[in-house]
Z-matrix of the N, CA and C atoms (Angstrom, degrees):
N
C 1 1.445
C 2 1.525 1 108.75
N 3 1.320 2 115.65 1 127.97
C 4 1.458 3 120.73 2 179.33
C 5 1.532 4 109.33 3 -81.99
N 6 1.320 5 115.94 4 134.68
C 7 1.454 6 121.71 5 -179.39
C 8 1.522 7 109.48 6 -91.89
N 9 1.322 8 117.07 7 135.13
C 10 1.470 9 120.75 8 -178.87
C 11 1.526 10 110.89 9 -72.08
N 12 1.318 11 114.79 10 152.72
C 13 1.462 12 119.79 11 177.75
C 14 1.529 13 110.72 12 -64.57
N 15 1.338 14 116.84 13 -30.64
C 16 1.467 15 120.32 14 177.95
C 17 1.532 16 111.19 15 -63.85
N 18 1.334 17 116.20 16 -40.42
C 19 1.464 18 120.62 17 -179.95
C 20 1.527 19 111.00 18 -66.17
N 21 1.315 20 116.63 19 -43.13
C 22 1.462 21 120.32 20 178.99
C 23 1.526 22 110.16 21 -67.48
N 24 1.322 23 117.12 22 -40.94
C 25 1.473 24 120.56 23 177.08
C 26 1.518 25 111.09 24 -61.00
N 27 1.324 26 116.29 25 -41.52
C 28 1.470 27 120.77 26 178.13
C 29 1.527 28 110.49 27 -61.94
N 30 1.320 29 116.00 28 -42.38
C 31 1.467 30 122.00 29 178.00
C 32 1.530 31 110.70 30 -59.35
N 33 1.336 32 116.99 31 -49.54
C 34 1.466 33 120.86 32 -178.97
C 35 1.527 34 111.10 33 -64.11
N 36 1.317 35 116.49 34 -42.42
C 37 1.452 36 120.22 35 179.24
C 38 1.524 37 110.64 36 -59.80
N 39 1.316 38 117.07 37 -47.15
C 40 1.468 39 120.74 38 178.43
C 41 1.525 40 111.11 39 -60.54
N 42 1.335 41 116.47 40 -44.33
C 43 1.460 42 120.97 41 -178.41
C 44 1.527 43 111.04 42 -60.56
N 45 1.335 44 117.16 43 -48.03
C 46 1.460 45 120.15 44 -176.86
C 47 1.528 46 112.90 45 -76.78
N 48 1.305 47 117.29 46 -8.00
C 49 1.468 48 121.29 47 170.80
C 50 1.524 49 110.98 48 -90.79
N 51 1.339 50 116.96 49 0.40
C 52 1.454 51 120.93 50 175.19
C 53 1.513 52 115.41 51 95.81
N 54 1.322 53 117.51 52 12.38
C 55 1.463 54 121.32 53 -179.61
C 56 1.528 55 110.08 54 -76.34
N 57 1.323 56 116.53 55 135.25
C 58 1.463 57 121.81 56 178.37
C 59 1.529 58 110.18 57 -66.37
N 60 1.319 59 116.62 58 151.02
C 61 1.462 60 122.15 59 -177.03
C 62 1.523 61 111.64 60 -59.08
N 63 1.325 62 117.82 61 -40.88
C 64 1.476 63 119.83 62 178.33
C 65 1.526 64 111.36 63 -60.92
N 66 1.333 65 116.15 64 -39.87
C 67 1.470 66 120.22 65 178.66
C 68 1.528 67 109.87 66 -68.92
N 69 1.319 68 117.65 67 -38.50
C 70 1.470 69 121.11 68 176.36
C 71 1.514 70 109.67 69 -57.96
N 72 1.321 71 116.47 70 -44.82
C 73 1.469 72 120.86 71 179.67
C 74 1.530 73 110.49 72 -60.81
N 75 1.341 74 117.18 73 -41.26
C 76 1.470 75 120.86 74 179.09
C 77 1.528 76 111.72 75 -65.33
N 78 1.331 77 116.04 76 -42.98
C 79 1.469 78 120.09 77 179.04
C 80 1.526 79 110.38 78 -62.47
N 81 1.321 80 117.08 79 -45.37
C 82 1.468 81 120.54 80 179.92
C 83 1.529 82 110.79 81 -64.14
N 84 1.318 83 117.01 82 -37.83
C 85 1.467 84 121.12 83 175.98
C 86 1.524 85 110.13 84 -60.71
N 87 1.306 86 116.24 85 -45.02
C 88 1.466 87 121.52 86 -178.31
C 89 1.526 88 111.84 87 -67.68
N 90 1.336 89 116.30 88 -43.07
C 91 1.459 90 120.19 89 -173.64
C 92 1.530 91 114.44 90 -86.23
N 93 1.341 92 117.32 91 -30.80
C 94 1.467 93 120.60 92 -173.77
C 95 1.522 94 113.51 93 -119.88
N 96 1.333 95 116.82 94 -1.52
C 97 1.451 96 119.57 95 176.53
C 98 1.513 97 115.75 96 82.49
N 99 1.322 98 116.92 97 5.50
C 100 1.470 99 119.62 98 174.61
C 101 1.520 100 109.48 99 -153.08
N 102 1.310 101 114.48 100 140.03
C 103 1.461 102 121.15 101 177.61
C 104 1.511 103 108.92 102 -107.94
N 105 1.328 104 117.88 103 108.66
C 106 1.464 105 119.84 104 -177.59
C 107 1.527 106 111.47 105 -65.13
N 108 1.310 107 115.93 106 159.28
C 109 1.469 108 121.84 107 176.80
C 110 1.533 109 109.56 108 -64.29
N 111 1.339 110 115.82 109 155.62
C 112 1.465 111 120.66 110 177.69
C 113 1.526 112 111.56 111 -53.02
N 114 1.324 113 115.36 112 -45.53
C 115 1.467 114 120.07 113 -178.41
C 116 1.524 115 111.12 114 -60.72
N 117 1.324 116 116.50 115 -37.38
C 118 1.463 117 120.88 116 178.49
C 119 1.525 118 110.28 117 -64.06
N 120 1.329 119 116.90 118 -44.29
C 121 1.468 120 120.99 119 178.13
C 122 1.522 121 109.85 120 -59.31
N 123 1.337 122 117.01 121 -47.31
C 124 1.464 123 120.19 122 179.36
C 125 1.528 124 111.64 123 -63.78
N 126 1.326 125 117.63 124 -37.49
C 127 1.465 126 120.53 125 177.19
C 128 1.523 127 111.43 126 -62.56
N 129 1.342 128 116.43 127 -43.53
C 130 1.467 129 120.11 128 177.42
C 131 1.520 130 111.07 129 -60.96
N 132 1.327 131 116.40 130 -45.25
C 133 1.463 132 120.77 131 -178.90
C 134 1.523 133 110.12 132 -60.63
N 135 1.326 134 116.36 133 -46.66
C 136 1.468 135 120.71 134 -179.37
C 137 1.523 136 111.12 135 -63.84
N 138 1.321 137 116.91 136 -49.56
C 139 1.467 138 121.36 137 -175.79
C 140 1.524 139 112.10 138 -65.62
N 141 1.327 140 117.19 139 -53.29
C 142 1.456 141 120.35 140 -171.96
C 143 1.520 142 113.27 141 -79.83
N 144 1.312 143 118.31 142 -25.41
C 145 1.467 144 120.16 143 173.24
C 146 1.524 145 109.24 144 -67.22
N 147 1.327 146 116.06 145 -41.50
C 148 1.460 147 120.38 146 177.20
C 149 1.515 148 112.20 147 -62.95
N 150 1.321 149 116.69 148 -43.14
C 151 1.468 150 120.39 149 178.42
C 152 1.525 151 111.32 150 -64.39
N 153 1.332 152 116.75 151 -41.12
C 154 1.462 153 120.46 152 179.16
C 155 1.532 154 111.01 153 -65.88
N 156 1.330 155 116.30 154 -41.58
C 157 1.465 156 119.88 155 179.21
C 158 1.527 157 110.58 156 -63.13
N 159 1.317 158 116.58 157 -42.84
C 160 1.465 159 120.75 158 179.34
C 161 1.526 160 111.05 159 -64.16
N 162 1.317 161 117.11 160 -42.45
C 163 1.467 162 121.29 161 179.74
C 164 1.521 163 111.37 162 -65.45
N 165 1.328 164 117.10 163 -30.89
C 166 1.457 165 120.71 164 -177.58
C 167 1.513 166 115.21 165 -88.10
N 168 1.337 167 117.69 166 -7.22
C 169 1.459 168 120.23 167 -178.97
C 170 1.518 169 110.55 168 -59.68
N 171 1.325 170 114.92 169 131.99
C 172 1.454 171 119.86 170 177.82
C 173 1.520 172 114.31 171 81.88
N 174 1.314 173 117.80 172 -5.07
C 175 1.462 174 120.75 173 179.53
C 176 1.522 175 109.62 174 -85.10
N 177 1.291 176 115.87 175 132.15
C 178 1.457 177 121.50 176 172.82
C 179 1.521 178 107.91 177 -138.04
N 180 1.314 179 117.69 178 148.93
C 181 1.456 180 118.90 179 177.03
C 182 1.523 181 110.72 180 -66.20
N 183 1.312 182 116.93 181 149.45
C 184 1.463 183 121.65 182 -177.67
C 185 1.521 184 112.46 183 -71.44
N 186 1.309 185 117.67 184 -20.50
C 187 1.464 186 120.20 185 -172.45
C 188 1.534 187 112.88 186 -112.93
N 189 1.338 188 116.82 187 44.91
C 190 1.464 189 120.22 188 177.19
C 191 1.519 190 108.47 189 -64.82
N 192 1.324 191 115.98 190 134.78
C 193 1.462 192 121.42 191 -177.75
C 194 1.520 193 112.85 192 -79.96
N 195 1.323 194 115.23 193 -178.27
C 196 1.457 195 121.74 194 -178.39
C 197 1.521 196 113.08 195 -93.20
N 198 1.332 197 117.66 196 -2.84
C 199 1.458 198 120.37 197 -179.54
C 200 1.519 199 109.77 198 -119.88
N 201 1.322 200 115.30 199 129.49
C 202 1.454 201 121.55 200 178.55
C 203 1.518 202 108.83 201 -114.91
N 204 1.317 203 116.11 202 147.98
C 205 1.458 204 122.23 203 177.66
C 206 1.531 205 108.08 204 -112.37
N 207 1.331 206 116.88 205 128.79
C 208 1.459 207 121.67 206 177.18
C 209 1.524 208 108.49 207 -105.22
N 210 1.310 209 115.94 208 135.52
C 211 1.461 210 121.17 209 -179.90
C 212 1.523 211 108.72 210 -126.45
N 213 1.318 212 116.34 211 137.61
C 214 1.456 213 122.51 212 179.94
C 215 1.518 214 108.87 213 -117.08
N 216 1.321 215 116.18 214 130.87
C 217 1.457 216 122.30 215 174.09
C 218 1.517 217 107.64 216 -124.69
N 219 1.317 218 116.71 217 133.61
C 220 1.469 219 120.80 218 178.74
C 221 1.524 220 107.70 219 -115.96
N 222 1.329 221 115.45 220 127.92
C 223 1.462 222 120.79 221 175.86
C 224 1.520 223 107.81 222 -128.25
N 225 1.314 224 115.88 223 163.89
C 226 1.466 225 120.85 224 176.07
C 227 1.517 226 109.19 225 -111.89
N 228 1.324 227 114.79 226 130.99
C 229 1.460 228 121.61 227 175.45
C 230 1.512 229 106.72 228 -127.63
N 231 1.311 230 116.72 229 117.58
C 232 1.464 231 120.89 230 -178.52
C 233 1.514 232 112.61 231 57.35
N 234 1.320 233 117.04 232 35.61
C 235 1.458 234 121.41 233 178.45
C 236 1.515 235 114.25 234 81.18
N 237 1.314 236 118.21 235 -2.69
C 238 1.461 237 121.39 236 -179.39
C 239 1.520 238 109.80 237 -106.24
N 240 1.343 239 115.97 238 138.50
C 241 1.456 240 120.25 239 178.01
C 242 1.526 241 110.52 240 -73.26
N 243 1.311 242 114.39 241 138.40
C 244 1.465 243 121.75 242 176.01
C 245 1.524 244 106.78 243 -125.61
N 246 1.332 245 116.46 244 124.99
C 247 1.452 246 121.42 245 178.17
C 248 1.525 247 108.82 246 -98.02
N 249 1.323 248 115.18 247 134.22
C 250 1.463 249 121.06 248 174.88
C 251 1.519 250 106.70 249 -120.14
N 252 1.333 251 116.56 250 117.60
C 253 1.455 252 122.52 251 178.51
C 254 1.522 253 108.88 252 -108.60
N 255 1.316 254 116.97 253 130.88
C 256 1.459 255 122.27 254 174.59
C 257 1.524 256 108.12 255 -122.22
N 258 1.322 257 116.39 256 138.94
C 259 1.460 258 121.01 257 172.75
C 260 1.514 259 106.98 258 -119.21
N 261 1.325 260 114.19 259 127.91
C 262 1.452 261 121.33 260 -172.49
C 263 1.531 262 108.20 261 -129.98
N 264 1.321 263 116.42 262 140.90
C 265 1.452 264 120.94 263 175.54
C 266 1.525 265 108.88 264 -71.49
N 267 1.330 266 117.04 265 128.91
C 268 1.466 267 120.75 266 -177.01
C 269 1.530 268 111.46 267 -65.02
N 270 1.304 269 117.36 268 -37.44
C 271 1.464 270 121.96 269 -174.72
C 272 1.529 271 112.64 270 -73.92
N 273 1.336 272 117.00 271 -49.23
C 274 1.474 273 121.16 272 -174.48
C 275 1.518 274 113.82 273 -98.73
N 276 1.353 275 116.94 274 -13.94
C 277 1.472 276 123.38 275 -174.09
C 278 1.528 277 111.71 276 64.60
N 279 1.324 278 117.11 277 19.55
C 280 1.462 279 122.51 278 177.82
C 281 1.523 280 108.79 279 -73.96
N 282 1.347 281 116.56 280 130.05
C 283 1.465 282 121.28 281 178.73
C 284 1.522 283 108.08 282 -77.85
N 285 1.332 284 116.12 283 112.23
C 286 1.458 285 121.95 284 -175.77
C 287 1.519 286 113.11 285 -87.66
N 288 1.334 287 117.02 286 -30.89
C 289 1.457 288 119.55 287 -169.09
C 290 1.518 289 109.65 288 -162.01
N 291 1.316 290 117.12 289 140.03
C 292 1.460 291 122.87 290 171.69
C 293 1.521 292 107.95 291 -133.02
N 294 1.317 293 115.88 292 135.59
C 295 1.464 294 121.25 293 176.22
C 296 1.512 295 108.01 294 -130.49
N 297 1.323 296 116.80 295 129.44
C 298 1.463 297 122.28 296 176.70
C 299 1.515 298 106.71 297 -113.68
N 300 1.332 299 116.17 298 125.37
C 301 1.454 300 120.84 299 -174.20
C 302 1.518 301 110.83 300 -129.71
N 303 1.330 302 116.57 301 127.77
C 304 1.461 303 122.12 302 169.83
C 305 1.515 304 106.40 303 -90.74
N 306 1.305 305 116.95 304 137.85
C 307 1.453 306 119.53 305 -177.55
C 308 1.520 307 109.14 306 -143.68
N 309 1.326 308 116.02 307 162.03
C 310 1.457 309 121.10 308 179.73
C 311 1.520 310 112.15 309 -60.93
N 312 1.304 311 116.59 310 171.07
C 313 1.463 312 122.02 311 -173.56
C 314 1.522 313 113.30 312 -60.05
N 315 1.331 314 118.51 313 -38.55
C 316 1.457 315 119.92 314 -173.16
C 317 1.524 316 112.94 315 -114.63
N 318 1.311 317 117.42 316 3.82
C 319 1.463 318 119.56 317 -179.37
C 320 1.519 319 110.10 318 -102.68
N 321 1.318 320 114.56 319 142.34
C 322 1.455 321 120.26 320 172.83
C 323 1.518 322 106.59 321 -98.71
N 324 1.317 323 118.15 322 135.41
C 325 1.457 324 119.36 323 -176.93
C 326 1.517 325 111.58 324 -69.70
N 327 1.330 326 114.27 325 153.62
C 328 1.457 327 119.24 326 172.14
C 329 1.521 328 109.08 327 -74.34
N 330 1.304 329 115.90 328 161.55
C 331 1.457 330 119.64 329 -178.91
C 332 1.515 331 108.46 330 -136.24
N 333 1.304 332 116.82 331 132.25
C 334 1.452 333 121.92 332 178.82
C 335 1.514 334 108.87 333 -133.59
N 336 1.311 335 116.37 334 145.79
C 337 1.461 336 119.62 335 177.04
C 338 1.524 337 111.22 336 -95.79
N 339 1.329 338 117.23 337 13.00
C 340 1.450 339 120.11 338 173.87
C 341 1.520 340 107.98 339 -60.82
N 342 1.311 341 116.64 340 136.79
C 343 1.454 342 120.12 341 -177.63
C 344 1.511 343 111.87 342 107.71
N 345 1.323 344 116.83 343 -1.47
C 346 1.458 345 120.01 344 177.56
C 347 1.524 346 109.97 345 -97.26
N 348 1.320 347 116.65 346 33.81
C 349 1.451 348 121.30 347 -172.07
C 350 1.524 349 114.62 348 -75.09
N 351 1.326 350 118.76 349 -7.53
C 352 1.451 351 118.44 350 179.08
C 353 1.521 352 111.26 351 -84.29
N 354 1.330 353 116.87 352 14.58
C 355 1.460 354 120.68 353 176.68
C 356 1.522 355 109.54 354 -78.64
N 357 1.300 356 116.67 355 162.73
C 358 1.451 357 121.91 356 -177.63
C 359 1.529 358 112.05 357 -88.47
N 360 1.317 359 118.30 358 -12.21
C 361 1.452 360 121.64 359 178.28
C 362 1.518 361 108.69 360 -126.03
N 363 1.328 362 116.57 361 158.32
C 364 1.460 363 120.29 362 -176.04
C 365 1.520 364 113.44 363 -75.15
N 366 1.302 365 118.82 364 -32.17
C 367 1.462 366 119.34 365 178.57
C 368 1.514 367 109.14 366 -143.77
N 369 1.315 368 114.19 367 151.10
C 370 1.460 369 120.96 368 -178.66
C 371 1.521 370 107.79 369 -139.72
N 372 1.302 371 115.10 370 156.26
C 373 1.458 372 119.79 371 174.19
C 374 1.508 373 108.70 372 -77.15
N 375 1.315 374 117.30 373 137.89
C 376 1.454 375 122.02 374 178.50
C 377 1.519 376 109.25 375 -133.22
N 378 1.328 377 115.84 376 151.58
C 379 1.446 378 121.15 377 178.38
C 380 1.511 379 108.50 378 -125.15
N 381 1.310 380 116.03 379 129.18
C 382 1.448 381 122.14 380 179.36
C 383 1.510 382 106.35 381 -124.56
N 384 1.333 383 115.74 382 102.64
C 385 1.457 384 118.99 383 -172.96
C 386 1.516 385 108.27 384 60.61
N 387 1.319 386 117.38 385 -123.01
C 388 1.460 387 121.42 386 177.04
C 389 1.533 388 111.05 387 -97.86
N 390 1.328 389 117.93 388 1.75
C 391 1.457 390 120.76 389 -176.60
C 392 1.511 391 110.21 390 -95.38
N 393 1.314 392 116.25 391 136.69
C 394 1.456 393 122.45 392 179.16
C 395 1.527 394 107.47 393 -103.92
N 396 1.318 395 118.34 394 133.59
C 397 1.451 396 120.03 395 176.91
C 398 1.515 397 109.71 396 -147.55
N 399 1.300 398 115.87 397 160.53
C 400 1.454 399 121.46 398 175.70
C 401 1.515 400 108.52 399 -103.16
N 402 1.326 401 118.73 400 137.44
C 403 1.451 402 120.57 401 178.75
C 404 1.521 403 111.61 402 -63.62
N 405 1.327 404 115.79 403 159.83
C 406 1.455 405 121.33 404 175.30
C 407 1.523 406 108.93 405 -57.41
N 408 1.310 407 117.34 406 145.77
C 409 1.461 408 121.17 407 176.93
C 410 1.512 409 108.85 408 -88.85
N 411 1.311 410 115.64 409 141.30
C 412 1.473 411 121.20 410 -177.72
C 413 1.508 412 109.52 411 -106.62
């Protein structure tokens, strides 16, 4: 049986909204008359997320603003701190950059905006917490 693109899209949308796989299966059963196996749901997520990521590589909105917002999240994995930095355009909310850094117990990682060269301007204003900084020039 061939699965419709609408059903797979619904599955991915539910997954990325934080819905548990069992609930996704129930929703698909209710809406499409069949609840795929867990493995099938995971296969769809893996396959189509990869295709979407590949299709979106290098794409940026045409109207990126001059102000970027940097956000830092710290989590612990196996007792080690992991820093996750995201830089997002304030105007479009487009995610421009993500950096994941493992660092020693008492050190905070350095942060650089090198690698944001697909922007349309050479420098932009950025805000990191309460600190204002200008990105590296390319």
